[in-house]
N, C-alpha and C positions, 0 to 999 in steps of 0.2 A: 483588430489585431493582425493587420496585414504585414506579416514579418516572415522571417525565414522558416519558421515552423509552419505557417500557413501555406507558403509556396511548396514546402516539402510534402505537406499533406496532399496537395494536388498532384505533385509529381508521383507519389506512391499510390495514388488512386484511393486514398482514405476519404470516406464520405465526410463532408463538413457538417456533421451532425453531432453536436456536443451534448453530453448528458449534464455537465456541470452548469448549474444555474445559481446565480447570486442576485437576489431581488428580481428574478425573472429574466436576467440577462445571461446569455451563454458565454462562457469563457473557458480557460484551462487553468491548471494550477501553477504553471510556469510559462513565461513568455519573454520575448526580447523587446526591450524598450527602443525607441528611435535612436537613442545615443549608444546603442549596443551594450548597455548594461542589461542585467537579467532581473525580471520582476517575479516575485513569488508572494504567496500569501503567508503572513505571519500567523502560523497555526497556534502559537502559544497564547494568542489573544482571543481566540474563538472560545465560546460562542458569543461572547458579549461585545466584541469589537471586531469588525472586518477591516483589516489594514494590509495593504500591499507594501512590501519593502523592496528596495533595489540592491542587488548584489553587483558591486563594481570591481571586485578583486578576488583573487584566490582566497584570501583570508576571510572575506565576506561569505563566500560559498561554504568554506569549511565551518565557519561559525554557525551558519544557518542549519547545516546538517547536525552538528554536534549539539546545539541547543534545542533541536527539534522544532525550529521555526518551519522547517520542512521535515516530513516524516513519511514513513511507508517505503518499503523496499524499492518499488519502481521509481518513485519521485526522488528518493535519495540518489539513485543511479543517474537520473536525468540532471539533477542539480550538480552532481560531481562532474558530469560531462561538460556542463557549462562552466564549472569552476576551472577546468583545464583551458577552455576557451579564453576566459578572463586572464589566466596566467600567461598564456601565449601572446595575448594582445599587448601585455606589458613587456614581455621578454620571451622571444621565440627560440632561445638557445636550448641545447640539449639539457643543460644543467637545470634550467627553469622547468622544463617538461618533467624531468625526473623528480624534482622537488615537489611539483604539483601532485604527481602521482602519490608520493609518500605522504604528504600532508593530508590529502583527501582520503586515502585508504585508512588512515588512523582514526577517522572521525567516528565511525560506528562499526563494531566488529561482526555483528551477526548477519546482517542483510548481505547476501551474496551478490545482489544486483550492483552494489557499489563497485566491487572489483571487476565484475563483468563490463560495466560501462567504462571504467578506467582503462581496461585492456583494449576495448574497442577504440577508444580515443587514441591510445598509444599507437595502435596499428594504423590508424588513419593519417597520422601526421609524422611519425618517426623518421621516415625516409624521404620526406619532402624538403625542399629548400626552405630556409627560415622565413623568407618573405612570403611563402605560400601557406605557412602553417596555421596562422590564426583563421584565415578564411576557410581552410579545409576543416579545421576543428569545429567552427560554427556550423558548417554543413553537416558534419557527422553527428553533432549533438542534436540538431534539428531532426535528423533521420531517426535517432534513438527515440525522440519524443513522438514522432509520427508512428513509429513501429509500436510504441507502447499503446497508443490510442487504438491502432488496428487490432492488436492482440486482445485488448480488453473488450473491444466490440465483439470479437469472435468468442471470447469466454462468455460474454453476455448471451450470445445466441445459443450456445450449447447449454448453458445453465438455464435459460428460459425454457427449454424443452423439459427439464426436470420439474420445474414449477408448474408448467402447463399440464404435465402428466398427472400430478397430484390434484390439480384443479379439476381435471376431467372426472375424477373419481368422487368429487364432493357434490353435494346438492348445489343447485344453481346459486351463484353469488356468495356461497360460503367462503370465507377467506382462507388463503393459504398462509400459515404462520411460519415465518423463517426466523430462526435465532442466529444472531451473529455476535462475534466477540471482537473487541477493539475496533479500529477503523481500517477497513479495506475498501474504502470508497474512492471517489475521484480526488479527494484530498490526499490520498496516499499514492496516487498515480498521476499521470498527466491529465487523464480524463476517464470517465466511466467507472473506474475502480475495478477491482477483481471480484470480491464477494458481492459487491452491490450491483455490478453490471447486469446480472440476470434479474435482479429485483427491479431496477429501473426499466428494463425492457418489458418485464411482466406488467408493471404498472402502466407503462405507456401503451401496452397492447390491450388494456382494459381488463386485465385479470385482477381479481380481488386479492391483494397481497398485503400482509401486515408483518412488520418486523419487530421482534423483541431485541432491543439493543442493550447488551450488557454495558454497565457503566464503565467497566475496565479500569479498576484501580491498579496502580496508584495515580496515573496521569489522567484517568477518566476520558480516554479518547472516544469511548462509545457514547458517553453522556454529552461531551462537549463538541465532538466532531461528527460522528455518525448521525446522531440525532439532528444536528444542525443541518447537515447536507440533505438528509431525508426530508426534513421539513421544507427546505428550499425547493425540493423537487415535488413536494406534495404527496409523498408516500406515507400512508398511515404507519405509525410506529409507537412503541411504548418503551421508555427507558426502565430498566430493571437493575436491582443490585446484582452483583456478580454471582451471588450464591442462590439466585432464584431459578436458574435454568433447569436444574434437576427436578425441582417441584413442578414446574410447568410441563416437563416431559412426562412425569408420572400422571399428570392430569389430562394428558392427551392434547395439550395446547401448543405443541411444537410439531410441525409436519416434517421439517428438515432443518439441519444446521448447515450454514455456509460460512466459512471463515477464510481469511487470507493466510499468507505465510511469508516469512522472510528468507527461508531457505528450506529446500527439500533435498534430501540425499538421493543418491542414485538408486537406493533401495526403497524409496518412498516414505521415509520417516520425515515428519513435518515439524520444523521449528516455527513457532508463532508466539504471539504475546502471552505472557504468563497467565495461566488459567485456562488455556485452550485444552490442555490435556484432561483437565477435570470435566470439561464439557463433553469431550469425546467419550470418556468413561460413562457418563450419565446417558449419553445417546446410545451407546452399545447396550447398556442395561435395560433401556426402554424401547429398543428396536426402532430408534429414530435414525434415519440416514444422516451421515456426517460427511459432508463434502468440503474439500479444500480447493479454492479457486486460485490459480497461479499462472503467471506468464512463464514461458519456458526459460527466460534468463534467470529465474529464481531457482531452477534445478541445478544443483551442484553435482555434476557427474563425476567430479574428482573425489567426492566424499562418499564413502560407503558406510562408515561407522558413525551413527548419530551422536555417540559420546564425544566425538571430536568437534562437534559444532561449538564454536565459542559462544557462551551465554553471557551477554552483557550484564554487568552489575552496575547499576546507576546510583546516583547520589542519594543518601538517606533522606534528604530534605523532601524528595518527591513523595515519600511515605509519611513523613513526620508532619507535613503541612498540607493545607488545601487552600486553593484560591477560588474565590467566587465573588458575586456581585451582592452588595448589601442592599437593604431596602431603600436606601436613599441614593442608590446608583453608583456608589463607589466600588472599585475593584480592590479587594483586600485579601491578604494571605494570612492565615491563622495556623498556629501550631495545634496538633490534635493528639500528640503523645506526651507522656510525662517527661520532664527534664531528665536527661541522663539515660533514658531507655535506649538500648542499642536497636538499630534498624537494619534489616536485610532487604535489599531491593534487587531481586533477580528480574531481568527484563523479559525473559523468554522461557518457555519450556518446550519439550519435545513430545509430540504425539506419535507413538509407534504406528507404522504402516498398517498393522493388523486392525487398528481401530478406525481406519479411514475407508469409507464406502467407495469413494472415487475422487480422482483429481480432475477438476474442470480446467482444461487447458485450451489454448487457441486451436488445437487440433482434435478436440473432442474430449469426452469424459473417459479417462483411462484408469486402469487399476493402479493402486499404490504399490507397485512392485517393480523390481529391476527390469524384468523382461518387457513389461508393458511400456515403461518409460523409454527404454532403448528402442523399441519398435516404433513408438510415436515420434521420437526425435533421433533418428539414426545418425544424422549429421553431427550431433553433439556427443553421442554416447561413445565412450572409448572402445 
């Protein structure tokens, strides 16, 4: 994958050490094809089929984000950045740039990385001559991807220390049990992941680590994505129903919880996949550390009141149906609720800062409060 992402990695001094493995081969979740289209993994087909798709236009990029072919706040931001590139390659006018911004911003409301990436792209190209815009856009999008990898590597190093500290207190080779919710792995980022980066580094360092992977209804990202990528990396894991985590904590079978997030307020409140709040409550009741791993672009310093976070409400079909592989190998979708039963499908919930043990960022583990976040990222805090 010798492309502009690869060269940008070298330019920024990012080690060419990828966590992401597919059938033993290292790659990333988004890349540039030789014809300057954008390649991504169609995550809606995992875990039963691994298929790459090409995004050739603004409309392709918007569709990939909205349909969750790509998902996870950092990867959504990276895909939106390349969506701007594809739009400008077709039409570099001010009108096309503004239209791309509006179309992409409307695809997913909760993840703040989307707006952050679009603002970065706008700043990179707005004052340039039209003939320079497409090339400048591709450079900035590649930088965003390289930055994401570097940030996630740093998150991994800081989170590794948390896992290693627990391991040192255990009898030799007794495993450290990490519970995670939804998918905050390399499929949700460009590489390494947020919540999974410490896990991959712990595994690669020879620590005995095991992951309880919540299935994460209704889209089952934990069962279909987290479990798949952990298996590709060789990390021991067990898929559990969403309601099992509290029981495991009561039995002393969870050493720490690490989740990702789509948006963190300036006060440290955390919006993440629906069900995260319940895990945080169970963790607090059982004295289990509850950590949130996040890159700094996920912090929304403009937002102080968690009630103002837009909570995406998705299609009822995600709850009313399930898709899986039959015994004869066919992929089928079946209905699991009665005809006529109304369905509510809230995509996210908010975990109050008081339930968060710490935020694992690229600059270290910081407290989930306004002062600590502002001190860690003074250049972004108002």
